C-alpha positions as CSV (number, residue, x, y, z in Angstrom):
1,X,52.1,72.0,-187.3
2,X,54.1,69.9,-189.7
3,X,56.3,71.5,-192.3
4,X,56.4,69.9,-195.8
5,X,59.0,70.5,-198.5
6,X,58.8,69.5,-202.2
7,X,61.2,66.8,-203.1
8,X,62.1,68.7,-206.2
9,X,63.2,71.7,-204.2
10,X,66.9,71.9,-203.1
11,X,67.2,70.3,-199.7
12,X,70.2,72.1,-198.3
13,X,70.1,71.2,-194.6
14,X,71.2,67.9,-193.2
15,X,71.1,66.9,-189.5
16,X,74.1,65.9,-187.4
17,X,73.8,63.0,-185.0
18,X,76.0,61.3,-182.4
19,X,78.3,58.5,-183.3
20,X,76.9,54.9,-183.8
21,X,77.8,51.8,-181.8
22,X,77.4,48.3,-183.3
23,X,74.1,49.2,-185.1
24,X,72.9,51.8,-187.5
25,X,71.4,53.8,-184.6
26,X,70.0,57.3,-184.8
27,X,70.2,60.1,-182.2
28,X,69.4,63.5,-183.8
29,X,71.0,66.7,-182.4
30,X,71.6,69.8,-184.6
31,X,71.6,71.3,-188.1
32,X,74.4,72.0,-190.5
33,X,74.4,73.5,-193.9
34,X,75.5,70.8,-196.4
35,X,76.2,73.3,-199.2
36,X,79.2,74.6,-197.3
37,X,80.1,71.8,-194.9
38,X,81.2,68.9,-197.0
39,X,84.9,69.7,-197.3
40,X,86.4,67.2,-194.9
41,X,85.9,63.6,-193.9
42,X,84.3,64.8,-190.6
43,X,81.9,66.9,-192.6
44,X,80.8,64.0,-194.8
45,X,80.4,61.8,-191.7
46,X,78.2,64.5,-190.1
47,X,76.1,64.7,-193.3
48,X,75.7,60.9,-193.3
49,X,74.5,60.8,-189.8
50,X,72.2,63.6,-190.8
51,X,70.6,61.3,-193.3
52,X,70.0,58.8,-190.5
53,X,68.3,61.5,-188.5
54,X,65.6,61.8,-191.2
55,X,64.9,58.0,-190.6
56,X,64.2,58.7,-186.9
57,X,61.5,61.3,-187.4
58,X,57.8,60.6,-187.0
59,X,57.5,60.9,-190.7
60,X,59.5,57.7,-191.1
61,X,60.5,54.9,-188.7
62,X,59.8,57.1,-185.6
63,X,56.1,56.6,-186.4
64,X,54.7,56.3,-189.9
65,X,56.7,53.6,-191.6
66,X,55.8,51.3,-188.7
67,X,52.3,52.6,-188.0
68,X,50.8,53.3,-191.4
69,X,51.1,49.8,-192.9
70,X,49.3,48.3,-189.9
71,X,46.7,51.1,-189.8
72,X,46.0,50.5,-193.5
73,X,45.5,46.8,-192.9
74,X,43.5,47.3,-189.7
75,X,40.7,44.9,-190.4
76,X,40.3,42.4,-187.4
77,X,43.7,43.6,-186.3
78,X,43.7,47.0,-184.7
79,X,41.2,49.7,-183.7
80,X,42.0,53.3,-184.5
81,X,40.2,55.5,-182.0
82,X,42.2,58.7,-182.4
83,X,41.2,62.2,-183.6
84,X,43.8,62.8,-186.3
85,X,41.8,63.1,-189.6
86,X,44.8,62.0,-191.7
87,X,44.9,58.7,-189.9
88,X,41.1,58.4,-189.9
89,X,41.2,58.6,-193.7
90,X,44.0,55.9,-194.0
91,X,42.1,53.5,-191.7
92,X,38.8,54.1,-193.6
93,X,40.5,53.8,-197.0
94,X,39.2,57.3,-197.9
95,X,42.5,59.0,-198.5
96,X,42.7,62.2,-200.5
97,X,45.8,63.3,-202.4
98,X,46.7,66.0,-200.0
99,X,46.6,63.8,-196.9
100,X,49.2,65.2,-194.5
101,X,50.7,62.0,-193.3
102,X,50.9,60.5,-196.8
103,X,52.6,63.7,-197.9
104,X,55.1,64.0,-195.0
105,X,56.3,60.4,-195.3
106,X,56.9,60.9,-199.1
107,X,58.7,64.2,-198.5
108,X,61.0,63.1,-195.7
109,X,61.9,59.8,-197.4
110,X,63.1,61.7,-200.4
111,X,64.9,64.1,-198.1
112,X,66.8,61.2,-196.7
113,X,67.5,59.9,-200.2
114,X,68.8,63.3,-201.2
115,X,71.0,63.6,-198.2
116,X,72.4,60.2,-199.0
117,X,73.1,61.3,-202.5
118,X,74.8,64.4,-201.2
119,X,77.1,62.2,-199.2
120,X,77.8,60.0,-202.2
121,X,78.7,63.0,-204.3
122,X,81.3,64.2,-201.7
123,X,83.2,60.9,-201.2
124,X,86.2,62.4,-203.1
125,X,87.1,64.4,-199.9
126,X,87.5,61.1,-197.9
127,X,91.1,59.9,-198.2
128,X,91.1,56.8,-196.0
129,X,89.8,53.9,-198.1
130,X,88.2,51.9,-195.3
131,X,86.4,55.0,-194.0
132,X,85.3,55.8,-197.5
133,X,83.8,52.3,-197.9
134,X,81.9,52.5,-194.7
135,X,80.5,56.0,-195.5
136,X,79.5,54.9,-199.0
137,X,77.9,51.7,-197.8
138,X,75.8,53.5,-195.2
139,X,74.6,56.1,-197.7
140,X,73.7,53.4,-200.2
141,X,71.8,51.6,-197.4
142,X,69.7,54.6,-196.7
143,X,69.0,55.3,-200.3
144,X,68.0,51.7,-200.9
145,X,65.7,51.2,-197.9
146,X,63.9,54.5,-198.6
147,X,63.1,53.7,-202.2
148,X,61.9,50.3,-200.9
149,X,59.6,51.8,-198.4
150,X,58.2,54.3,-200.9
151,X,57.5,51.7,-203.6
152,X,55.7,49.5,-201.2
153,X,53.4,52.3,-200.1
154,X,52.9,54.4,-203.2
155,X,52.7,51.7,-205.9
156,X,50.9,48.5,-206.6
157,X,52.7,45.4,-205.2
158,X,55.6,43.6,-206.9
159,X,54.3,40.8,-209.0
160,X,56.5,37.7,-208.9
161,X,54.9,36.5,-212.2
162,X,56.7,39.3,-214.0
163,X,53.9,41.8,-214.5
164,X,55.9,44.7,-213.0
165,X,55.1,47.4,-215.6
166,X,53.0,49.3,-213.1
167,X,54.3,52.7,-212.1
168,X,56.5,52.7,-209.0
169,X,58.2,55.9,-207.6
170,X,60.9,58.1,-209.0
171,X,64.4,56.7,-208.6
172,X,66.6,59.6,-207.4
173,X,70.3,59.2,-207.6
174,X,71.5,62.7,-208.3
175,X,72.2,65.1,-205.4
176,X,70.1,68.3,-205.2
177,X,72.5,70.8,-203.6
178,X,71.4,74.1,-205.2
179,X,68.4,75.5,-207.0
180,X,70.2,74.8,-210.3
181,X,70.0,71.1,-209.5
182,X,66.2,71.1,-209.4
183,X,64.5,69.0,-212.0
184,X,60.7,69.5,-212.4
185,X,60.3,66.7,-214.9
186,X,61.1,63.6,-212.9
187,X,58.9,60.7,-214.0
188,X,57.9,57.6,-212.0
189,X,60.0,54.5,-212.7
190,X,58.3,51.1,-213.0
191,X,57.9,48.9,-209.9
192,X,60.5,46.4,-211.2
193,X,62.9,49.2,-211.9
194,X,62.6,50.5,-208.4
195,X,63.1,47.0,-206.9
196,X,66.2,46.5,-209.1
197,X,67.6,49.8,-207.9
198,X,66.9,48.8,-204.3
199,X,68.6,45.5,-204.7
200,X,71.6,47.1,-206.4
201,X,72.0,49.7,-203.6
202,X,71.7,47.1,-200.8
203,X,74.1,44.7,-202.5
204,X,76.6,47.4,-203.0
205,X,76.1,48.5,-199.4
206,X,76.8,45.0,-198.1
207,X,80.1,44.9,-200.1
208,X,81.2,48.3,-198.8
209,X,80.3,47.4,-195.2
210,X,81.9,43.9,-195.3
211,X,84.3,44.8,-192.5
212,X,81.7,46.1,-190.0
213,X,78.6,44.7,-188.4
214,X,76.5,47.3,-190.2
215,X,76.5,44.9,-193.2
216,X,73.8,42.9,-191.4
217,X,71.4,45.7,-191.4
218,X,71.7,45.9,-195.1
219,X,71.5,42.1,-195.4
220,X,68.3,42.1,-193.2
221,X,66.7,44.6,-195.5
222,X,67.8,42.7,-198.6
223,X,66.3,39.5,-197.3
224,X,63.1,41.5,-196.7
225,X,63.2,42.8,-200.3
226,X,63.8,39.3,-201.8
227,X,60.9,37.9,-199.7
228,X,58.6,40.7,-201.0
229,X,59.7,39.8,-204.6
230,X,59.1,36.1,-204.0
231,X,62.8,35.3,-204.6
232,X,62.7,32.7,-201.9
233,X,66.1,31.1,-202.5
234,X,67.9,34.4,-202.2
235,X,65.9,35.5,-199.2
236,X,66.5,32.2,-197.5
237,X,70.3,32.3,-198.0
238,X,70.7,35.8,-196.7
239,X,68.5,35.0,-193.6
240,X,70.6,31.9,-193.0
241,X,73.8,33.9,-193.3
242,X,72.5,36.4,-190.7
243,X,71.4,33.7,-188.3
244,X,74.6,31.8,-188.7
245,X,77.3,34.5,-188.9
246,X,76.0,37.7,-187.4
247,X,76.5,38.7,-183.7
248,X,72.7,38.9,-183.3
249,X,70.8,36.1,-181.3
250,X,67.3,35.4,-180.0
251,X,66.6,36.4,-176.5
252,X,64.9,33.3,-175.1
253,X,64.0,34.4,-171.5
254,X,61.9,37.5,-172.3
255,X,59.7,38.5,-175.2
256,X,59.6,42.1,-174.0
257,X,63.4,42.5,-173.8
258,X,64.0,43.5,-177.5
259,X,61.7,46.5,-177.0
260,X,62.9,47.5,-173.5
261,X,66.6,46.9,-173.8
262,X,68.5,49.3,-176.0
263,X,70.8,47.6,-178.5
264,X,69.6,44.1,-177.5
265,X,71.1,41.0,-179.1
266,X,68.0,40.8,-181.3
267,X,68.2,44.3,-182.7
268,X,70.0,44.3,-186.0
269,X,68.8,47.8,-186.9
270,X,67.5,50.1,-184.2
271,X,66.3,53.7,-184.1
272,X,67.7,55.3,-180.9
273,X,65.3,57.2,-178.7
274,X,66.0,59.1,-175.5
275,X,64.6,61.9,-173.4
276,X,66.5,64.5,-175.4
277,X,65.8,63.1,-178.9
278,X,62.8,61.1,-179.8
279,X,60.0,61.0,-182.4
280,X,57.5,62.6,-180.0
281,X,55.5,62.3,-176.8
282,X,52.2,64.0,-177.6
283,X,51.4,64.2,-181.3
284,X,54.0,61.8,-182.8
285,X,56.0,58.7,-181.7
286,X,54.9,55.1,-181.5
287,X,54.2,55.1,-177.8
288,X,52.2,58.2,-178.1
289,X,49.6,56.3,-180.2
290,X,50.0,52.8,-178.9
291,X,50.4,53.2,-175.1
292,X,47.7,53.4,-172.4
293,X,48.8,53.2,-168.8
294,X,49.6,55.3,-165.8
295,X,53.1,56.0,-164.7
296,X,54.4,56.0,-161.2
297,X,53.1,59.5,-160.5
298,X,49.6,58.7,-161.8
299,X,50.0,60.4,-165.1
300,X,48.7,58.9,-168.3
301,X,51.3,57.6,-170.8
302,X,50.1,57.6,-174.4
303,X,47.0,58.7,-176.2
304,X,45.5,55.2,-176.3
305,X,44.6,55.7,-180.0
306,X,45.5,52.2,-181.2
307,X,43.9,49.3,-179.6
308,X,44.5,45.6,-180.2
309,X,41.4,44.3,-181.9
310,X,39.6,41.7,-179.9
311,X,39.3,39.4,-182.8
312,X,43.1,39.4,-183.2
313,X,43.6,39.1,-179.4
314,X,41.4,36.1,-179.3
315,X,43.3,34.5,-182.2
316,X,46.3,33.6,-180.0
317,X,46.6,30.1,-178.8
318,X,46.0,29.5,-175.1
319,X,49.2,30.2,-173.1
320,X,50.9,32.1,-175.9
321,X,53.2,34.5,-174.2
322,X,53.0,36.9,-177.1
323,X,49.5,37.5,-175.9
324,X,50.0,37.4,-172.2
325,X,53.3,39.3,-172.1
326,X,53.2,41.7,-175.0
327,X,49.5,42.7,-174.8
328,X,48.1,44.4,-171.7
329,X,44.8,45.9,-170.6
330,X,44.9,49.7,-170.8
331,X,44.8,51.7,-167.5
332,X,45.4,55.1,-168.8
333,X,43.3,57.3,-171.1
334,X,41.8,54.2,-172.8
335,X,40.6,50.8,-171.8
336,X,40.8,47.6,-173.9
337,X,43.9,45.8,-175.1
338,X,47.2,47.5,-176.2
339,X,50.5,46.2,-177.5
340,X,53.4,46.5,-175.1
341,X,55.9,46.7,-177.9
342,X,55.6,50.5,-178.1
343,X,55.3,51.2,-174.4
344,X,57.8,54.0,-173.6
345,X,58.6,57.2,-175.4
346,X,62.3,56.6,-174.9
347,X,62.8,53.0,-175.8
348,X,64.7,52.2,-179.0
349,X,62.7,51.2,-182.1
350,X,63.9,47.9,-183.5
351,X,63.3,48.1,-187.2
352,X,65.0,44.8,-188.0
353,X,65.2,41.9,-185.5
354,X,66.8,38.5,-185.8
355,X,63.3,37.0,-185.2
356,X,62.3,38.1,-188.7
357,X,65.2,36.1,-190.2
358,X,64.0,32.9,-188.6
359,X,60.6,33.5,-190.1
360,X,62.1,34.3,-193.5
361,X,64.3,31.2,-193.4
362,X,61.4,29.0,-192.3
363,X,58.9,30.3,-195.0
364,X,61.4,30.1,-197.8
365,X,62.7,26.7,-196.9
366,X,59.1,25.5,-196.7
367,X,58.1,27.0,-200.1
368,X,61.3,25.5,-201.7
369,X,61.2,22.1,-200.0
370,X,64.6,22.7,-198.5
371,X,66.2,22.8,-195.1
372,X,69.1,25.2,-195.5
373,X,70.4,26.1,-192.1
374,X,67.5,24.4,-190.3
375,X,64.2,22.8,-191.2
376,X,61.0,24.9,-191.3
377,X,59.8,22.9,-188.3
378,X,62.9,23.7,-186.3
379,X,62.8,27.4,-186.9
380,X,59.0,27.7,-186.3
381,X,59.2,25.6,-183.2
382,X,62.1,27.5,-181.8
383,X,59.9,30.6,-181.8
384,X,56.9,28.7,-180.5
385,X,58.9,27.3,-177.6
386,X,60.0,30.8,-176.7
387,X,56.4,31.8,-176.7
388,X,55.5,28.9,-174.4
389,X,53.8,26.8,-177.0
390,X,54.2,23.2,-178.1
391,X,55.7,22.0,-181.4
392,X,53.7,21.8,-184.6
393,X,54.2,20.3,-188.0
394,X,54.3,23.5,-190.1
395,X,52.1,24.3,-193.1
396,X,52.4,27.6,-195.0
397,X,49.3,28.9,-193.1
398,X,50.9,28.0,-189.8
399,X,54.2,29.8,-190.8
400,X,52.3,32.9,-191.9
401,X,50.3,32.9,-188.7
402,X,53.5,32.6,-186.6
403,X,54.9,35.5,-188.6
404,X,51.9,37.6,-187.9
405,X,52.0,36.8,-184.2
406,X,55.7,37.4,-183.9
407,X,55.8,40.7,-185.8
408,X,52.4,42.1,-184.9
409,X,52.3,45.9,-184.7
410,X,55.8,46.3,-186.2
411,X,54.6,47.5,-189.7
412,X,54.5,44.2,-191.6
413,X,50.8,43.4,-192.0
414,X,50.0,45.4,-195.1
415,X,53.1,44.3,-196.9
416,X,52.7,40.6,-195.9
417,X,49.1,40.5,-197.0
418,X,50.0,42.1,-200.4
419,X,52.9,39.7,-201.1
420,X,50.8,36.7,-200.2
421,X,47.8,38.0,-202.2
422,X,45.4,38.0,-199.2
423,X,42.5,40.4,-199.1
424,X,42.3,43.1,-196.5
425,X,38.7,43.2,-195.4
426,X,36.7,43.4,-198.7
427,X,39.6,44.8,-200.7
428,X,41.8,42.5,-202.9
429,X,45.5,42.7,-202.2
430,X,46.1,44.8,-205.3
431,X,43.1,47.1,-205.0
432,X,44.1,50.7,-205.8
433,X,42.5,51.8,-202.5
434,X,45.4,50.1,-200.8
435,X,48.0,52.3,-202.5
436,X,48.8,55.8,-201.3
437,X,48.3,58.7,-203.7
438,X,51.3,60.6,-205.0
439,X,51.0,63.8,-202.9
440,X,49.0,66.5,-204.6
441,X,51.7,69.1,-204.2
442,X,54.2,66.9,-206.1
443,X,51.8,66.5,-209.0
444,X,51.2,70.2,-209.1
445,X,54.8,71.2,-209.6
446,X,56.0,68.2,-211.6
447,X,53.7,67.4,-214.5
448,X,55.8,64.3,-215.4
449,X,54.4,62.5,-212.4
450,X,51.3,60.5,-213.0
451,X,48.8,60.0,-210.2
452,X,47.7,56.6,-209.0
453,X,44.2,55.4,-210.0
454,X,41.3,56.6,-208.0
455,X,42.9,59.9,-206.8
């Protein structure tokens, strides 16, 4: 049973996690009460890592922020064969405003935002300037990426032509610590206002994190934001900076390694999973839904709920290692084809990989007729060589196809189809049926929130 909390109620608990290494990793452990704990630097740091813990749950990157965008854009891509009615409705585009997974993702994203705001409100207790900058930068990073994920799912897409007056989501920057902080009249900001706020948070985070490698997680997301907005020169330049100056590099001898090796050289931002702390092994977690094989003792791993669609499987070129090494035939509770990216309950979840930056740089350079850092052909053929394929002279269609093959089942398809104005099945990229409803419980308690069309 999943518990939901209204974003307008005071969220007084944050979760404490273990310390991070080179990346913004997440390893949830225990609860602390933020209303009494934020009195020292250590308390603020614990609250900050608590904000990261929200990101690791099945509500967010542990399952839904990766799974739902692909499930929503499932046509000729994946087959949902599970029994969860909330996912059925998303796959069938028959969502109702009280859909449980739509609701829990909204609620937990705003919980993470609120915890980040609590951290930002307590920075005065942190005396060391460098420590303060890092804490502030990480909190801004969380707030920025959560607003970004929300506006992409719960609002019409960003329109690079300037028509961004559509309603987005509420921008929340004030910490809710007690019941007296609750505001039941929070309206939705416009799409462009939300994107502007996201840009500002991520740019500030990059500045604050300039002395640590965590800056590259913020840069990777900002490149993603700029690409979604069609700001190709800005996206290109950040991607080139990451490729040129960050410690992250492509793994050339194994396509599977970034998903099996924790903290691999490709993983700019990873969600840590282990046997003690993970998004789930039966009713949540990416491997729960995507995996279908038998382990060494003959037990089934995964529910085999998400199959690789045969049309998509057959769209790979002959000899493409992304098909032969990252897709396998199920031997567990389901037959058919399954992605090997989400294969084990306890593998880390790479949310941002250096691979994406090569694809961003290639696409933006192509669109702009430039070769900053490398030519589009060089970047695309670098990835194709790794996949065991020959060189091509890239077109935009080829670049987008390479992007889809490289990033399949990592939560990009819905967002990529929307930004490139491609239809999903019979639905146009901006069809209201491809936008989540504002959860019914939010509308009921906050009359300032307007519902999306069709709900």
